[in-house]
C-alpha positions as CSV (number, residue, x, y, z in Angstrom):
1,M,12.6,-14.0,-7.6
2,K,14.6,-10.7,-7.6
3,R,14.0,-8.1,-5.0
4,N,11.7,-5.3,-6.0
5,Y,12.0,-1.9,-4.3
6,L,9.0,0.2,-3.6
7,G,8.5,3.9,-3.5
8,E,6.8,5.4,-0.5
9,F,3.4,5.7,-2.2
10,E,3.5,2.0,-3.4
11,E,4.4,1.0,0.1
12,L,1.4,2.9,1.5
13,V,-0.9,1.3,-1.0
14,L,0.5,-2.2,-0.3
15,L,0.2,-1.6,3.5
16,S,-3.4,-0.5,2.9
17,V,-4.2,-3.6,0.9
18,A,-2.9,-5.7,3.7
19,V,-4.8,-3.8,6.4
20,L,-8.1,-3.9,4.5
21,D,-7.6,-7.7,4.3
22,G,-9.9,-8.8,1.4
23,K,-11.9,-5.6,1.3
24,A,-9.4,-3.6,-0.6
25,Y,-10.7,-1.9,-3.7
26,G,-9.9,1.5,-5.3
27,V,-12.2,3.8,-3.3
28,A,-11.6,2.0,0.0
29,L,-7.9,2.3,-0.5
30,L,-8.1,5.9,-1.4
31,Q,-10.1,6.7,1.8
32,E,-7.8,4.6,4.0
33,I,-4.6,6.3,2.7
34,N,-6.2,9.8,2.8
35,A,-7.3,9.2,6.4
36,Q,-4.1,7.8,7.6
37,T,-1.7,10.2,5.9
38,D,-3.9,13.4,5.8
39,R,-3.0,13.6,2.1
40,N,-5.3,14.4,-0.7
41,I,-4.5,11.7,-3.3
42,Q,-6.5,10.9,-6.3
43,L,-8.1,7.6,-7.4
44,N,-6.1,7.4,-10.5
45,Q,-2.9,7.4,-8.4
46,V,-4.2,4.5,-6.4
47,H,-5.1,2.6,-9.5
48,A,-1.7,3.2,-11.1
49,A,0.1,2.0,-8.0
50,L,-2.1,-1.1,-7.8
51,Q,-1.3,-2.0,-11.4
52,R,2.4,-1.6,-10.7
53,L,2.1,-3.8,-7.6
54,E,0.1,-6.4,-9.5
55,D,2.7,-6.4,-12.2
56,K,5.4,-7.0,-9.6
57,G,3.4,-9.9,-8.1
58,M,2.8,-8.2,-4.7
59,V,-1.0,-8.1,-5.0
60,A,-3.6,-10.2,-6.8
61,S,-7.0,-9.0,-7.9
62,A,-10.4,-10.5,-8.5
63,M,-13.7,-9.1,-9.6
64,G,-16.5,-9.0,-7.0
65,E,-20.2,-9.4,-7.5
66,P,-22.2,-6.6,-9.1
67,T,-23.8,-4.2,-6.6
68,A,-26.9,-2.0,-6.9
69,E,-25.2,1.0,-5.5
70,R,-22.7,0.9,-8.4
71,G,-25.4,0.5,-11.0
72,G,-24.7,-3.2,-11.4
73,R,-21.0,-2.6,-11.9
74,R,-18.5,-4.9,-10.1
75,K,-15.5,-3.9,-7.9
76,R,-12.0,-5.2,-8.4
77,F,-10.8,-6.4,-5.0
78,F,-7.1,-6.7,-4.2
79,Q,-5.3,-9.1,-1.8
80,I,-1.7,-9.0,-0.8
81,T,0.4,-12.0,-2.0
82,P,3.0,-13.9,0.1
83,Y,5.7,-12.1,-1.9
84,G,4.1,-8.7,-1.1
85,L,3.9,-9.6,2.6
86,R,7.6,-10.6,2.5
87,T,8.5,-7.3,0.8
88,L,6.7,-5.3,3.6
89,E,8.4,-7.4,6.3
90,D,11.8,-6.7,4.6
91,I,11.0,-2.9,4.5
92,Q,10.0,-2.9,8.1
93,N,13.1,-4.8,9.2
94,I,15.4,-2.3,7.3
95,R,13.5,0.7,8.8
96,N,13.6,-0.8,12.3
97,S,17.4,-1.4,11.9
98,F,17.9,2.3,11.1
99,W,15.6,3.5,13.9
100,S,17.3,1.3,16.5
101,R,20.7,2.8,15.6
102,L,19.5,6.4,15.8
103,D,21.0,8.2,18.7
104,Y,19.1,11.3,19.6
105,P,19.1,14.1,20.1
106,K,22.2,14.9,18.1
107,I,20.7,17.9,16.3
108,D,22.8,21.0,16.2
109,P,20.6,23.8,17.7
110,S,22.2,26.3,15.4
111,L,20.6,24.7,12.4
């Protein structure tokens, strides 16, 4: 399988799916990402990223049971796939490699 690259937002969504571990659905992901990043993202952005990640094979989804609080509607739950987890591990290894080589402080104070 060829390597897929993720943008920062897709990476955040994928990490959130992994952290929520079986309890990841649109609104829960939105709340998690907003809380962790202090951003004000919209639900449609989360849904679009989830669709891209599912198309890439990094997440899988299944419909949950209908709930009374949603008027009998069902939630779509997302789970990270082994490929998605490997992708996150690759990203973490690349970032760690860069961070470990960073020699600070080498910032010119005149900047």
